[in-house]
C-alpha positions as CSV (number, residue, x, y, z in Angstrom):
1,M,95.4,-8.8,-116.9
2,D,96.2,-9.1,-113.1
3,S,94.4,-11.7,-111.1
4,S,92.6,-11.3,-107.8
5,I,94.2,-12.6,-104.5
6,A,92.9,-13.4,-100.9
7,V,94.8,-12.2,-97.9
8,T,94.0,-13.6,-94.5
9,Y,94.4,-12.5,-90.9
10,S,93.7,-8.9,-92.1
11,W,93.2,-7.0,-89.1
12,N,96.9,-6.5,-88.8
13,R,99.9,-4.4,-90.3
14,M,101.3,-7.2,-92.4
15,A,98.0,-7.7,-94.3
16,Y,97.5,-4.1,-94.7
17,I,101.0,-3.7,-96.4
18,V,100.1,-6.6,-98.7
19,N,96.8,-4.9,-99.6
20,K,98.6,-1.6,-100.0
21,S,101.3,-3.1,-102.3
22,L,99.0,-5.1,-104.6
23,S,95.9,-3.0,-104.8
24,S,98.1,0.1,-105.6
25,K,99.2,-2.0,-108.8
26,G,95.6,-2.7,-109.8
27,I,95.3,-6.2,-108.4
28,K,91.9,-7.1,-106.8
29,V,92.6,-7.8,-103.1
30,H,90.1,-9.7,-101.0
31,T,91.0,-9.3,-97.3
32,G,89.7,-11.8,-94.8
33,D,89.6,-11.9,-91.0
34,S,87.5,-13.4,-88.2
35,S,86.9,-9.8,-86.9
36,F,84.5,-7.4,-88.5
37,L,86.8,-4.3,-87.7
38,H,90.3,-4.3,-89.1
39,M,92.7,-2.1,-90.8
40,N,91.9,-3.1,-94.3
41,R,88.1,-2.5,-93.9
42,L,88.9,1.2,-93.2
43,S,91.6,1.5,-95.8
44,L,91.1,3.7,-98.8
45,Y,92.9,1.1,-100.9
46,S,90.5,-0.9,-102.8
47,N,89.8,-4.2,-101.4
48,S,86.8,-6.6,-100.7
49,C,86.4,-7.7,-97.0
50,F,85.0,-11.1,-96.0
51,R,84.7,-12.9,-92.5
52,Y,85.7,-16.4,-91.7
53,P,85.5,-18.6,-88.6
54,N,88.2,-18.0,-86.0
55,F,91.0,-20.4,-86.9
56,Y,92.4,-20.7,-83.5
57,Q,89.0,-22.1,-82.3
58,D,87.7,-23.9,-85.4
59,P,90.7,-24.7,-87.9
60,L,88.5,-26.9,-90.1
61,G,85.7,-24.5,-90.1
62,F,88.3,-21.9,-91.4
63,V,89.5,-24.3,-94.1
64,N,86.0,-25.1,-95.4
65,Y,84.9,-21.5,-95.3
66,L,88.1,-20.2,-97.0
67,K,88.1,-22.8,-99.9
68,N,84.4,-22.1,-100.5
69,Y,85.0,-18.4,-100.7
70,L,87.9,-18.8,-103.0
71,N,86.1,-21.1,-105.3
72,T,82.8,-19.1,-105.4
73,N,84.6,-15.9,-106.2
74,E,87.1,-17.6,-108.6
75,I,90.2,-16.3,-106.7
76,P,93.3,-18.2,-107.9
77,F,95.9,-16.9,-105.3
78,L,96.1,-16.8,-101.5
79,I,98.5,-15.0,-99.2
80,P,98.2,-16.2,-95.4
81,T,100.0,-13.5,-93.3
82,H,100.0,-15.1,-89.7
83,E,99.7,-18.5,-88.0
84,E,96.9,-19.6,-90.4
85,V,99.9,-20.4,-92.6
86,F,100.2,-23.7,-90.6
87,I,96.6,-24.6,-91.3
88,V,96.8,-23.7,-95.0
89,S,100.0,-26.0,-95.2
90,K,98.4,-28.8,-93.3
91,Y,95.4,-28.9,-95.5
92,L,96.7,-27.4,-98.7
93,D,95.4,-30.4,-100.7
94,Q,91.8,-29.3,-99.9
95,F,92.3,-26.0,-101.7
96,G,92.1,-27.4,-105.1
97,G,93.9,-25.3,-107.8
98,V,94.4,-22.3,-105.5
99,K,98.1,-21.2,-105.5
100,T,100.0,-20.2,-102.5
101,V,103.8,-20.1,-101.5
102,V,104.0,-22.0,-98.1
103,A,106.6,-24.3,-96.8
104,D,106.0,-28.1,-96.1
105,F,104.1,-28.6,-92.9
106,E,106.9,-30.6,-91.2
107,N,109.5,-27.8,-92.2
108,L,107.1,-25.2,-90.8
109,K,107.1,-27.2,-87.6
110,T,110.8,-27.4,-87.4
111,A,111.1,-23.6,-88.0
112,H,108.3,-22.7,-85.6
113,K,109.0,-24.9,-82.5
114,K,111.8,-23.5,-80.3
115,E,113.4,-26.6,-79.4
116,L,113.6,-27.9,-83.0
117,S,114.9,-24.6,-84.5
118,V,117.6,-24.4,-81.8
119,S,118.6,-27.9,-82.5
120,L,118.8,-27.2,-86.2
121,A,120.9,-24.2,-85.6
122,K,123.3,-26.0,-83.5
123,S,123.7,-28.8,-86.1
124,L,124.5,-26.3,-88.8
125,G,127.2,-24.5,-86.7
126,V,125.2,-21.4,-86.1
127,N,125.8,-19.9,-82.8
128,V,122.9,-20.1,-80.2
129,P,122.6,-19.0,-76.5
130,D,123.3,-21.9,-74.2
131,S,120.0,-23.8,-74.2
132,I,118.3,-26.9,-72.7
133,Q,114.9,-28.6,-72.9
134,P,114.5,-29.6,-69.3
135,H,112.9,-32.9,-68.3
136,S,112.9,-32.4,-64.5
137,R,112.8,-29.9,-61.7
138,E,116.6,-30.7,-61.1
139,D,117.3,-29.9,-64.8
140,C,115.6,-26.5,-64.4
141,L,117.3,-25.5,-61.1
142,H,120.7,-26.5,-62.3
143,F,120.4,-24.5,-65.4
144,F,119.0,-21.6,-63.3
145,S,122.0,-21.7,-60.8
146,H,124.6,-21.8,-63.5
147,H,123.6,-18.7,-65.5
148,Q,123.3,-15.1,-64.9
149,K,119.9,-13.8,-64.4
150,P,117.5,-13.4,-65.9
151,I,117.3,-16.6,-67.9
152,V,114.8,-17.0,-70.7
153,L,112.0,-19.5,-70.7
154,K,110.3,-20.1,-74.1
155,Y,107.3,-22.3,-74.8
156,G,107.6,-24.4,-78.1
157,N,104.7,-22.9,-79.8
158,S,105.3,-19.3,-78.7
159,N,105.4,-16.4,-81.1
160,S,106.9,-12.8,-80.6
161,S,106.7,-12.1,-76.8
162,K,103.8,-14.4,-76.1
163,G,104.9,-17.6,-74.3
164,V,108.3,-16.0,-73.5
165,F,109.3,-15.3,-69.8
166,Y,112.4,-13.8,-68.2
167,I,113.0,-15.7,-64.9
168,S,114.9,-14.0,-62.1
169,Q,113.5,-15.9,-59.2
170,V,113.2,-19.6,-58.4
171,P,109.5,-19.3,-57.6
172,E,108.9,-17.9,-61.1
173,L,110.7,-20.8,-62.6
174,E,108.7,-23.4,-60.5
175,S,105.4,-22.0,-61.7
176,H,106.2,-23.5,-65.0
177,L,107.1,-26.9,-63.8
178,P,103.6,-28.4,-64.5
179,N,104.4,-27.8,-68.3
180,L,107.8,-29.6,-68.3
181,G,108.5,-30.8,-71.8
182,D,106.8,-27.8,-73.4
183,F,109.5,-25.2,-72.9
184,I,113.2,-24.5,-73.2
185,L,115.5,-22.6,-71.0
186,Q,118.1,-20.2,-72.5
187,E,120.8,-18.0,-71.2
188,Y,120.0,-14.2,-71.8
189,V,122.4,-12.9,-74.3
190,H,123.2,-9.0,-74.7
191,G,123.0,-7.5,-78.0
192,D,120.7,-5.6,-80.5
193,G,117.8,-7.5,-82.2
194,Y,118.2,-8.3,-85.9
195,G,115.9,-9.8,-88.4
196,V,116.9,-11.4,-91.7
197,S,113.7,-11.6,-93.8
198,M,113.7,-13.9,-96.9
199,L,111.6,-15.2,-99.8
200,Y,112.1,-18.6,-101.1
201,N,110.7,-20.5,-104.1
202,Q,110.9,-24.2,-103.7
203,G,114.2,-24.2,-101.9
204,E,115.7,-21.4,-104.0
205,K,116.4,-17.9,-102.4
206,R,114.6,-15.1,-104.2
207,A,114.9,-12.0,-101.9
208,I,116.7,-11.1,-98.8
209,F,116.4,-8.0,-96.3
210,T,118.0,-7.3,-93.0
211,H,116.8,-4.8,-90.3
212,K,117.9,-3.8,-86.8
213,R,115.5,-3.2,-83.9
214,L,115.8,0.2,-82.4
215,E,112.7,0.1,-80.0
216,E,110.5,-2.8,-78.8
217,K,107.0,-2.7,-77.4
218,I,108.1,-4.5,-74.2
219,S,111.2,-3.5,-72.6
220,T,112.4,-7.2,-72.0
221,G,112.0,-7.9,-75.8
222,G,109.4,-8.7,-78.3
223,T,107.5,-7.0,-81.2
224,S,109.6,-4.1,-82.6
225,T,108.1,-0.6,-82.6
226,L,110.9,1.2,-84.5
227,R,113.5,-0.4,-86.8
228,V,116.1,0.5,-89.5
229,S,117.1,-1.3,-92.7
230,C,120.7,-2.3,-92.6
231,R,123.0,-5.3,-93.7
232,N,124.8,-7.9,-91.7
233,E,126.8,-10.6,-93.7
234,L,127.2,-13.0,-90.8
235,L,123.5,-13.1,-89.9
236,E,122.5,-13.3,-93.6
237,E,124.8,-16.2,-94.1
238,W,123.4,-18.0,-91.0
239,A,119.8,-17.4,-92.1
240,E,120.4,-18.6,-95.6
241,K,122.2,-21.8,-94.2
242,M,119.1,-22.6,-92.1
243,L,116.5,-21.9,-94.5
244,N,118.4,-23.7,-97.4
245,H,118.6,-26.8,-95.1
246,L,114.7,-26.7,-94.7
247,H,114.3,-26.3,-98.5
248,W,112.2,-23.3,-97.6
249,N,109.2,-22.1,-99.6
250,G,107.6,-18.8,-99.0
251,V,108.6,-16.0,-96.5
252,A,110.4,-16.2,-93.1
253,M,112.2,-13.9,-90.9
254,V,115.2,-15.3,-88.9
255,E,115.8,-13.4,-85.7
256,F,119.1,-13.0,-84.0
257,K,120.9,-11.0,-81.2
258,Y,124.0,-9.2,-82.4
259,N,126.7,-7.7,-80.0
260,E,128.1,-4.8,-81.9
261,V,131.2,-4.4,-79.8
262,E,132.2,-8.1,-79.8
263,K,130.8,-8.7,-83.4
264,K,129.2,-11.9,-82.1
265,G,125.7,-13.0,-83.0
266,W,123.3,-15.6,-81.7
267,F,120.3,-17.2,-83.2
268,I,117.1,-16.6,-81.4
269,E,114.1,-18.1,-83.5
270,I,112.6,-18.4,-87.0
271,N,109.3,-16.6,-87.7
272,P,108.1,-18.9,-90.4
273,R,105.6,-16.3,-92.0
274,F,105.1,-12.7,-92.7
275,W,106.6,-10.5,-89.9
276,G,105.1,-7.4,-88.1
277,S,107.7,-5.0,-89.7
278,L,106.8,-5.7,-93.1
279,A,106.3,-2.0,-93.8
280,L,110.1,-1.5,-93.3
281,P,111.3,-3.5,-96.4
282,Y,108.3,-2.2,-98.5
283,F,109.3,1.5,-97.8
284,S,113.0,0.5,-98.4
285,G,112.3,-0.7,-101.9
286,M,112.0,-4.5,-101.1
287,D,108.4,-5.2,-101.9
288,F,107.9,-8.6,-100.5
289,P,104.1,-8.8,-101.2
290,Y,104.6,-8.1,-104.9
291,L,107.6,-10.5,-105.2
292,Y,105.4,-13.1,-103.6
293,Y,102.5,-12.3,-106.0
294,K,104.8,-12.6,-109.1
295,I,106.0,-16.0,-108.1
296,L,102.3,-17.1,-107.9
297,Q,101.5,-15.4,-111.3
298,D,104.8,-16.3,-113.3
299,G,106.0,-19.3,-111.5
300,D,109.3,-17.8,-110.5
301,I,111.4,-14.5,-110.2
302,K,115.0,-13.5,-110.3
303,F,116.8,-13.1,-106.9
304,T,117.1,-9.6,-105.6
305,S,118.8,-8.1,-102.5
306,K,118.5,-4.4,-103.7
307,Y,117.0,-2.0,-101.1
308,K,117.8,1.3,-99.4
309,E,119.8,1.2,-96.0
310,G,119.1,3.6,-93.2
311,V,115.3,3.8,-93.6
312,K,113.4,4.1,-90.3
313,V,109.9,2.9,-89.9
314,K,107.7,3.0,-86.8
315,W,104.7,1.1,-85.5
316,L,102.7,4.2,-84.2
317,L,100.0,2.4,-82.2
318,G,102.6,-0.1,-80.8
319,G,104.6,2.8,-79.5
320,L,101.6,4.1,-77.6
321,I,100.9,0.7,-76.3
322,G,104.5,0.4,-75.2
323,F,104.4,3.6,-73.5
324,A,101.3,2.8,-71.6
325,G,102.7,-0.7,-70.7
326,G,105.9,0.7,-69.4
327,L,104.1,3.1,-67.2
328,I,101.5,0.7,-65.8
329,K,103.8,-2.4,-65.3
330,E,107.1,-0.7,-64.5
331,R,106.2,2.9,-63.3
332,K,108.6,4.1,-66.0
333,F,108.3,6.7,-68.8
334,Y,109.6,5.4,-72.1
335,W,109.4,8.7,-73.9
336,D,111.0,7.2,-77.0
337,H,107.8,5.4,-77.7
338,L,106.1,8.6,-78.2
339,S,108.8,10.0,-80.7
340,L,107.6,10.5,-84.3
341,N,111.3,10.4,-85.6
342,A,110.7,7.9,-88.5
343,D,110.6,8.2,-92.2
344,H,107.3,6.2,-92.5
345,F,104.8,4.4,-90.2
346,D,103.3,0.8,-90.2
347,D,99.9,2.1,-89.6
348,F,99.5,5.7,-90.7
349,S,99.7,8.0,-93.6
350,F,97.9,11.0,-94.8
351,R,96.9,9.3,-97.9
352,D,95.2,6.4,-96.0
353,P,94.5,8.0,-92.5
354,F,91.7,5.7,-91.3
355,V,93.6,2.4,-91.0
356,L,94.9,3.5,-87.7
357,L,91.3,3.7,-86.4
358,G,90.6,0.2,-87.5
359,E,93.7,-1.1,-85.8
360,A,93.0,0.9,-82.5
361,G,89.4,-0.5,-82.7
362,Y,90.5,-4.0,-83.0
363,Y,92.9,-3.6,-79.9
364,A,90.1,-1.9,-78.0
365,E,87.9,-4.8,-78.6
366,K,90.6,-7.2,-77.3
367,L,91.2,-5.0,-74.3
368,L,87.6,-5.1,-73.4
369,S,87.1,-8.8,-73.9
370,T,90.4,-10.0,-72.3
371,M,91.5,-7.0,-70.2
372,N,94.9,-7.5,-71.8
373,L,96.5,-5.7,-74.9
374,N,98.8,-8.7,-75.5
375,P,96.5,-11.8,-74.9
376,T,97.9,-15.3,-75.4
377,E,94.6,-16.9,-75.9
378,D,93.5,-17.0,-79.6
379,S,97.0,-15.6,-80.5
380,S,99.3,-18.6,-80.5
381,L,98.4,-21.7,-82.3
382,N,99.5,-25.1,-81.1
383,I,100.9,-26.7,-84.2
384,D,101.1,-30.1,-82.7
385,K,97.3,-30.4,-82.3
386,L,96.5,-29.6,-86.0
């Protein structure tokens, strides 16, 4: 008999795919979020919804509510899908007998913080863009003057495009000087974005999947809106080397840039949790949520790398946001964002049509409260303060 499982940060596409995968197999899924309106609440796939305190504002309140909910409802398994994985890892001993598959907190920190992951990549011989962690104005100006523009400024606790800036002018760079020590500077490298997504069980590789980005919500880079399943042996080797070194546990996506002409790659960052394009491996035949669940249920699974290449999956609402953002901020029409040329969609199917409304409602709420469709407040956790 299948057990029940709780999934957190359920407003988004990752949690929706987890729910879709598991509930369609007869597993009872409890989807939690701090927001009332989210994708899973409007899904036709069977799930029970619950609300918890905002973990960005009240991490301990989140922990206390979640562990009480799990205990009261006798839920033995937990899948965190976003940055709450840091909190779950930090306070894992408070969850009693509840099982989850997350990395050790210090390894999560190494993977997440940009200066630490770049240092790790360098130590393992993985190619990285020229990078420094500046400690003075002179360090910043020297790096700026010796590289082509733009250069990239990344805050240590950034995720996706949040906390990432493309600097072309000295005044732009100087505006970040009060935060010296909290960011790194990198050269901008030219290539296509790739992600190598993996599942580990106590340091042992259990699944691997690679995709290439075809479109991104923001023209300078960030969250993908259209991607295709593929293979890339070099990047897969690098990703495995880094996660093996960290004795990884759970899921992660290692992001790279790859120049197709030069056959040269660069490590960009590690996303130490589920990733926004989780629908792509699911529709390609690599069902990460169910593999994760089977580790919880059975203790381990056999390694798999079998999936279909050439599958295209699009984030429908993300494309609309990208089109609007390009028109408002750049006065450009990015018509590809409106294309429906994909095999599947993250957030829409005729079998479950209302999830798009739940997703759009959540974004509308954020827009009205922050006047920003990509707000940094309550969207990036400072792992150093946990």
